[in-house]
PAVOLUM-346006 format. One record per residue: residue in three letters; y, x, z of N, C-alpha, C in turn. Coordinates in pm, whole numbers. Example, Ala and Ser with C-alpha at 12.3 -4.5 7.8 and 13.67 -1.06 7.14 Angstrom:
BEGIN
aa; n.north; n.east; n.up; ca.north; ca.east; ca.up; c.north; c.east; c.up
ALA; -569; 1319; 780; -450; 1230; 780; -330; 1320; 780
SER; -225; 1285; 708; -106; 1367; 714; 3; 1290; 787
//
This chain:
BEGIN
aa; n.north; n.east; n.up; ca.north; ca.east; ca.up; c.north; c.east; c.up
MET; -1782; 8871; 190; -1862; 8934; 279; -2005; 8874; 227
SER; -2092; 9013; 158; -2225; 8999; 93; -2310; 9031; 191
ASN; -2407; 8966; 197; -2503; 8949; 284; -2668; 8993; 232
GLU; -2746; 9102; 278; -2854; 9143; 208; -2930; 9137; 322
ILE; -3055; 9063; 318; -3196; 9104; 420; -3289; 9114; 329
THR; -3370; 9215; 433; -3454; 9293; 357; -3588; 9337; 490
ASP; -3694; 9341; 445; -3810; 9333; 541; -3850; 9510; 528
ASN; -3792; 9579; 655; -3798; 9721; 645; -3935; 9716; 724
ALA; -4047; 9724; 666; -4186; 9733; 725; -4226; 9834; 815
GLU; -4144; 9951; 725; -4189; 10121; 798; -4153; 10096; 962
ARG; -3999; 10002; 987; -3949; 9995; 1145; -4029; 9870; 1183
ALA; -4080; 9786; 1125; -4134; 9661; 1163; -4047; 9576; 1196
ARG; -3951; 9564; 1091; -3837; 9448; 1133; -3771; 9393; 1017
TYR; -3715; 9283; 1029; -3637; 9261; 903; -3446; 9275; 969
GLU; -3399; 9324; 868; -3256; 9395; 829; -3162; 9322; 753
ILE; -3025; 9297; 828; -2927; 9223; 756; -2821; 9309; 747
LYS; -2809; 9336; 635; -2666; 9425; 607; -2529; 9338; 543
VAL; -2443; 9359; 604; -2336; 9307; 532; -2218; 9401; 481
ASP; -2184; 9404; 337; -2097; 9493; 280; -2164; 9624; 269
GLY; -2336; 9636; 321; -2377; 9745; 314; -2367; 9819; 455
ALA; -2343; 9736; 521; -2374; 9803; 684; -2458; 9744; 740
LEU; -2545; 9787; 806; -2644; 9703; 909; -2576; 9635; 1027
ALA; -2575; 9527; 1044; -2544; 9419; 1108; -2623; 9348; 1220
GLY; -2750; 9364; 1162; -2848; 9307; 1284; -2999; 9325; 1227
PHE; -3069; 9297; 1346; -3208; 9310; 1278; -3298; 9207; 1374
ALA; -3401; 9199; 1328; -3532; 9122; 1421; -3662; 9177; 1407
ASP; -3692; 9207; 1502; -3838; 9301; 1516; -3936; 9213; 1514
TYR; -4056; 9241; 1478; -4183; 9213; 1431; -4293; 9252; 1490
GLU; -4416; 9185; 1537; -4532; 9271; 1515; -4634; 9213; 1409
SER; -4710; 9266; 1360; -4760; 9194; 1219; -4928; 9130; 1285
ARG; -4942; 9060; 1233; -5089; 8981; 1314; -5142; 8963; 1154
PRO; -5277; 8929; 1151; -5343; 8892; 1064; -5295; 8703; 1053
GLY; -5228; 8709; 898; -5189; 8580; 861; -5078; 8543; 966
ARG; -4975; 8635; 1035; -4884; 8585; 1074; -4810; 8723; 1144
LEU; -4657; 8663; 1183; -4595; 8741; 1225; -4538; 8761; 1358
VAL; -4532; 8831; 1442; -4468; 8763; 1578; -4337; 8832; 1577
LEU; -4227; 8734; 1583; -4091; 8753; 1593; -4062; 8791; 1747
THR; -4059; 8952; 1776; -4016; 8951; 1952; -3873; 8940; 1975
HIS; -3771; 9003; 1900; -3667; 9026; 1947; -3554; 9044; 1807
THR; -3455; 8985; 1850; -3307; 8979; 1750; -3209; 9028; 1765
GLU; -3126; 9115; 1709; -3010; 9212; 1765; -2913; 9184; 1660
VAL; -2779; 9149; 1697; -2704; 9159; 1595; -2579; 9212; 1653
ASP; -2504; 9351; 1610; -2416; 9444; 1654; -2289; 9370; 1664
ASP; -2236; 9383; 1791; -2130; 9314; 1838; -2011; 9311; 1759
ALA; -1971; 9416; 1650; -1863; 9371; 1543; -1922; 9269; 1492
PHE; -2025; 9194; 1476; -2053; 9107; 1358; -2107; 8955; 1441
GLU; -2046; 8966; 1563; -2095; 8842; 1651; -2009; 8726; 1612
GLY; -2056; 8584; 1638; -1950; 8483; 1557; -1924; 8469; 1414
LYS; -2012; 8513; 1341; -2002; 8523; 1202; -2091; 8463; 1124
GLY; -2211; 8404; 1218; -2336; 8330; 1131; -2443; 8444; 1084
ILE; -2417; 8569; 1143; -2495; 8682; 1096; -2664; 8654; 1149
GLY; -2656; 8597; 1256; -2805; 8554; 1323; -2860; 8434; 1272
SER; -2794; 8363; 1240; -2839; 8252; 1145; -2900; 8286; 1038
ALA; -2807; 8393; 939; -2856; 8443; 809; -2981; 8498; 832
LEU; -2981; 8598; 942; -3084; 8680; 942; -3233; 8612; 979
ALA; -3200; 8494; 1063; -3329; 8408; 1096; -3359; 8352; 960
ARG; -3284; 8272; 896; -3311; 8206; 756; -3385; 8279; 655
GLY; -3334; 8420; 640; -3378; 8492; 533; -3534; 8556; 582
ALA; -3528; 8601; 675; -3654; 8648; 751; -3752; 8534; 767
LEU; -3738; 8400; 780; -3837; 8289; 775; -3860; 8244; 613
ASP; -3759; 8268; 537; -3801; 8238; 424; -3863; 8344; 359
ASP; -3871; 8435; 371; -3954; 8561; 333; -4086; 8542; 376
ILE; -4091; 8485; 507; -4210; 8481; 563; -4284; 8374; 510
ARG; -4216; 8272; 481; -4301; 8136; 398; -4307; 8205; 275
ALA; -4218; 8296; 210; -4289; 8322; 29; -4429; 8421; 78
LYS; -4452; 8491; 155; -4525; 8567; 177; -4688; 8469; 253
ASP; -4651; 8353; 258; -4765; 8239; 286; -4819; 8285; 435
LEU; -4719; 8314; 508; -4749; 8360; 635; -4717; 8255; 739
ARG; -4724; 8302; 857; -4689; 8216; 1016; -4630; 8255; 1070
VAL; -4562; 8216; 1168; -4467; 8322; 1240; -4503; 8246; 1409
VAL; -4490; 8364; 1496; -4505; 8301; 1655; -4360; 8361; 1704
PRO; -4267; 8262; 1722; -4137; 8333; 1768; -4127; 8335; 1929
ARG; -4131; 8483; 1952; -4143; 8524; 2100; -3958; 8494; 2123
CYS; -3909; 8547; 2010; -3776; 8583; 2025; -3689; 8452; 2090
PRO; -3642; 8443; 2190; -3576; 8314; 2224; -3449; 8278; 2106
PHE; -3394; 8360; 2050; -3292; 8334; 1958; -3361; 8250; 1822
ILE; -3466; 8306; 1788; -3550; 8278; 1657; -3635; 8113; 1705
LYS; -3699; 8133; 1810; -3734; 7988; 1889; -3614; 7892; 1867
LYS; -3524; 7909; 1912; -3425; 7824; 1943; -3367; 7790; 1813
TRP; -3347; 7882; 1728; -3316; 7856; 1570; -3383; 7754; 1475
ILE; -3547; 7775; 1508; -3636; 7701; 1413; -3623; 7542; 1489
ASP; -3643; 7515; 1644; -3579; 7432; 1699; -3528; 7325; 1661
LYS; -3410; 7382; 1606; -3247; 7345; 1535; -3303; 7296; 1367
HIS; -3374; 7326; 1337; -3394; 7308; 1193; -3553; 7334; 1157
PRO; -3529; 7178; 1192; -3714; 7142; 1138; -3781; 7132; 1018
ASP; -3680; 7195; 932; -3749; 7194; 791; -3835; 7326; 808
TYR; -3843; 7431; 922; -3892; 7541; 954; -3974; 7522; 1046
GLN; -4017; 7414; 1105; -4101; 7429; 1204; -4272; 7417; 1147
ASP; -4274; 7381; 1025; -4455; 7414; 972; -4452; 7575; 945
LEU; -4378; 7672; 971; -4371; 7819; 988; -4477; 7848; 1128
VAL; -4425; 7741; 1230; -4494; 7822; 1357; -4634; 7819; 1362
ALA; -4718; 7919; 1402; -4848; 7914; 1410; -4900; 7845; 1513
THR; -5003; 7771; 1532; -5037; 7664; 1624; -5141; 7720; 1705
//
C-alpha cells in the first residue's frame, strides 16, 4: 500500500492518496504564519488502516517544513498532537 500526502492549496486541504485513490483529507484555513486545521475525514473504505494518522503526520511535517504553526480546531488532529509530544511545538500559542 503506497501513501502520498499533498497540499492541495486550491481546495485548502491536505489530501492522502492510497495507491492513487483519494483516501482522506484535512481541511485548513490559511492565516499569517499559521494554518488552522478545521476538519479531517477518511473514506470509510480506509478506516482502521492508519490513514488518518499518516495524514496528520504528513500534514504536520509539511507545516513544519514551511516554518508555519498550526491551530488544531479539528478534534482528530488535536488528539493526535496530544498523543505525539514531538509535534506540540507546532501549536500556535
